[in-house]
N, C-alpha and C positions, 0 to 999 in steps of 0.2 A: 538167129540174127546176132551179128557181132556188135559189141558195145561201141566200137569205133565208128559205126554208122550213125550214132547219135551225136558225135562230136562235130561241132560246126567247123567248117573248113579253115577259117582264120584262127582257130584255137589249136589246130594240129601242131603248130610250131612250139607250143608249150610242152608237148610230150618229150622231145629231145632236150629242151631246156631244163625241165624238171629232172630228167634222167641224169644229166650232167651235174646239176646241183646236188642230187642225191649222192653221186660219187664223191664230190668235193666234201660234203658233210660227213660221209663215212670215213674219208681219209683224214679228217681233222682230229678224230678220236676224242673230241670233246663231248660228243653226243652218243648216247647208247643207240645201238642198231634198232632197238624196238621203237624208238621215237622218230626215226627217219620218215616212215610213211605218214605220220601225223604232221610233221613239218612240211612234207611235200604237199599234203592236202591243203594246208593253210596257204602255202605259197601259190599253189594252183588256183585257189579261189581268189587270192589277192591279185595275181597277174591277170586272171580272166576279167575281174571287175575293172581293173585299170585299162584293159583293152576296150571296154564298154561295147557299145553297138546294140545291145539288147537291154531288156529289163534287168534289174538287179537279181531277180530270182533266176532268170536264164543264165546270167553270168556265173552265179554261184553253182548252178547245176553243171555248167560247162567246166568250171574249175574242179568240181568233184569227179567228173568223167575223165578229164585229162590226167588227173593225179591217179585215178584208179587204173587207167590204161598203162600209165608209167610203172606203177608198182607191180601190177599184175604181169606185165610184159617182162619185167626184170625177174620176177619170181619164176616164171615159166622157163626162161633161159637158164636160170640158176639150178632149178630142179632137174631139168633135162640133162645137165652135165654130170649129175650125181650117178655113181654106180651103186646099185642096190644089191 
C-alpha cells in the first residue's frame, strides 16, 4: 500500500508547495541541507493545521504524511539519477 493513499485529498496541494519551498530554502544557502527535511516537516504540520477541517491530531498526521511524501519523492528522484 502506498503512503499517498493515506493523505486526505485536500492536503495533496501541500506536496508541491513543500517541494517548492524546499527548493527555495536550499537555494538560499542559509540553511544546511540536513535541516531542510525538518523545516519541511514543521511547515507541513503548520500548513495542515491552518487548513483545518479535522481534529488537531488528524491535521498533524496529515502534515507529517505530506512532508514525508515530499522528502521521500525528492530523494527517490535524486537517487535514481545517480550513476553507481
